N, C-alpha and C positions, 0 to 999 in steps of 0.2 A: 504494500500500500504506500510506503514511503517513496518508492520510485515513481508511482503514478502521481503523487502530489508534487514531487519535484518536476516532473515532466509538465504537468499542468501549469506550474508557476513559470516555467520557461516559455511555454506557449503564450501565457498572459504577458510576459515580458516582451516577447516578439510583437504582440499587439500594441503594447505601450510604445515601442520603438517606431512602429509604423504610424501610429496616431500622432506622435510627436513630430515625425517627419512631415506628415500631411498638414498638420497645423502650421508648422514652420513655413512650408511652401505656400500655404494660403496667406500667410502674413506678408509674403513677398520680401522677406528679410534677406540679408546678405549671406550667400553661400560661402563666401570667403570667411566671414565671421564664424559660421558653422564649422568650417574646417579647422580654423585656428583654435576654437574653444572646445571642440568635441572631446579631446583627450585631457582637458584641464582637470577634471576630477581625479585623474590618476596621479597627479602631483601628491595626492594624499599618501601614496606609497612611502614617501619620505618619512612619515611618522614611524615606520618600522625601524628606522635607525635608533629610536629610543626604546626598542624592545617590542615583543609581540602584543602585549596588552595595550600600550599606547598606539601601536601600529594599527591594531584592529579598531580601536576607538576612532582614530583619524580617518581610516578608510571607510568605516561605517557611517561616519558623519557626512562624508562627501558622497556616499553612495546610498543614502537613505532618501526615500521619496519626499520626506517632510520639507527639506530645504527648497527644492525646485517647485513644489506645490505652493508653498507660502510665497516665494518670489513671484511665481506666475499669477497668483491671486492678487498680490499687491500691484503687479504690473497691469493687470486687467482693470482692477478697481480704480487705480489712479491714472489710467491711460498713459502708461509708460511703456511704449512698445519695446524699448531696448531690454527692459527687465523681463518682459514676456518672452522675447527672443532667447535670452540667456536661459530662462527657465525651460524652454522647449529643447534647447540644445542639451541641457543637463539631463532632462528626462529621457531624451533619445539615448544618451550615453548609458544611463542606468539600465534602460530597457535592453540595449544590445548586450551589455555586460551580463545581465541575468539570463538572457536568451542563450548566451554561450556557456552558461553554467557558473559564472563568477558571482557567487552570492555574497551576502554579508559575512564578514569574517568572525571567527571565534578567536578569543585571546589565546587559546591553546596553541594555534599555529596558523600560518597564512593559508595553508591548503585545506583547512577545515571551515566549510561554509554552511549556511542554512540550506543550500541546495545539494549538499553532499561534498565529497572529497574531490579536490582538484590537484593537478600537478603531481609532485612527488608523494604527497599524502595519499593519493589514489592507489599508488603501487605498493604501499605498506602492507605487510601481511596482516 
C-alpha cells in the first residue's frame, strides 16, 4: 500500500508541475526568468554543510508547498505579478522534484524521503 501512495503522490506532483507551467504560460511571464529561477530552491542543499538535521530543515523549507502558496496568494491579492510568477516557478520546481521521487527529507539522511528511499539509500540492504 505504501508504494501505491507514493506513486499517487508522484502523479499528483506531475499534475502540480503541469498546472504551474500552464498558469505561468497564461501569465505571459518571462521564460528567461523561469529558466534562471527554476533550480533556485536547490540552493537549499547548502544547508547540508551544517549536518543532516539542518540540511533536511533547509531543504524542506525550500521544498514545502507553504512558501510558494503564500507568495502566490499575496501576489494575486495585491496584484503583484512578479510575486505570482516566482510562486509558479517555485511550485513547478517542487512538482517536478516530487514527480521524480525527490520528496521531503528526513534528518536521518538525505536519501530518506517521504516518498521513499533515493540514491545510495535505495541500494542499502
